[in-house]
N, C-alpha and C positions, 0 to 999 in steps of 0.2 A: 343396682337396679334389681327389683324383685323378679323372680322367675315367673314368666307368663305361662299359664296353663293353656295348652292347645284347645282351640274351639273347633267343633265339627258342625258343618252345615250340610243339609241334604236336599236333594231335589230329584225330580223325575221327569223324563221325557217319554211320551207315548206316541208312537207313529200312528197317524190317522189316515194314511194312504197317500199315494203320489209323492209329492215333495212337501208334505205338511205334517205337523205334529203338534201336540199339546205340551206345554211346559208347566210344571208345578213346583213351587218352592215350599218352604216350611209354613208359609202363610195360608196354604190351601187354595189360593186363587189360581185358576187355570188360565194361562195365556196362550192364544193361538200362535204357533210358530210355523216357520217355513223358510224355504230358500229365499234369498233376496230377489226382488222383482227383476233386477238386471241379470240375474243368473237363472231365470225361468220360474221364479216363485210367484205366488198370488198376492194381490193387494190385501191389506187388512190383517197381515200376519207379521209378527216380530221375527226378524232374522237373527242368526247368531251375531251378526255384526251390530244390529240394533242393541241386543243384550249387552254385548261387550262395551259399547260406548255408554250405554245407560248405567252400567255398573261403575265405570270410571267416574262419570258425572255425579251419580248419586253418592258414591263413597266420599268424594271430595266435599260435597255439600254436607253430608252427615258429620264429618270431622270439623268442618268450618262452624256448623251450628253448635257443636260441643264446645269448641274453643271460644267462640264469641260469647257464649252464655257465661263461661267462667270469667271472661274479661269484662263482662257487663257492657258489651257493644250491642246497641239496639239496631238490628237490621229491620228496615221497613219493608223492603221487598227484595227478592232474589230470583233471577231467571238466568239460566246458563245454557247456551248452545254449545255443542261439541262437534268437532269435525275430526275424523280419523282418516289417515292415508294408508290404504291397502296397496302394497307394492311387492315387487319381487325381492326376496331376501337373497343377497348376493352369495352368501356362504352356504345356503341351504337349497338353492334353486327351487324355491317354493314361495307362495304368497304369504305375507304376514303384515300386520299393522306395524308400520315403521314410526309413526308419530300420531299423537292425538293432541288437539288443542281445545281446552275448555275456555270459553269466553263468557264469564259471568257478568251480568249487569246487576249491580248491587246499589240499593238506596239505603243510606244510613240516616239516623236521626240527627247526629251532631258532627260537625266538621272535625272536632277534636278527636273523634274516633277513627278518622281516616288512616292515620299511620298505624294504629293498633290493628285495623282491619287488614292492611297490606301484610303486616307481620303474621296475622292469623291465617291469611291465604297461603303463605309459605309453609307455615306449620301444618296446615291441613294437607298440603301437597306432600309433605314429608311423611305424615302419619297414615295417609290413605293406603290401606293394605291391598286394595285392588290394584292401584297404580304401582305399588311396590312389587306386585306379583307378575307384571308383564314386562316384556322386553322393549316395547315401543317407548320412544321419548315422549313424555307427557309435559306439556307446557300450559301455564295459566296466564291468560291475558285479560285481566279484569277492567271493567269500566265502572268506576265508583262515583256516585253522586250523593248529595245530601238532600233530604226531603225539603221541598220548598226552595231549594237553591237553583241557581242558573246552570 
């Protein structure tokens, strides 16, 4: 396997007062951030927990799209909900995500692509570097259907 050159990504967080901040990545879009509502935050702001789950969900989709394109699998639509469990970590006596479950609903063009899509989901799971960078157990529970099928 060829040696992979490290990639560097940058971002910025700017405190805006109280329990709020702005988050900016390399794309220069500013996203309003803050503490989760259940922990005293305001509505309309992304919490660190939102970003964490969105990162896992987005990374999985990005790799799936890359893989299915190379395998010529025609995805008609894709929507994935994600749920993460924040729990007490027994060995650290602190809170952490212990599990995250991605539940994609995927519509494909042809039935004969179903098995290739399932394989691609496993490959995307293995390649997702965000998922590979966390301690939480990440599961994928897909629901696959064929366009125009029952």
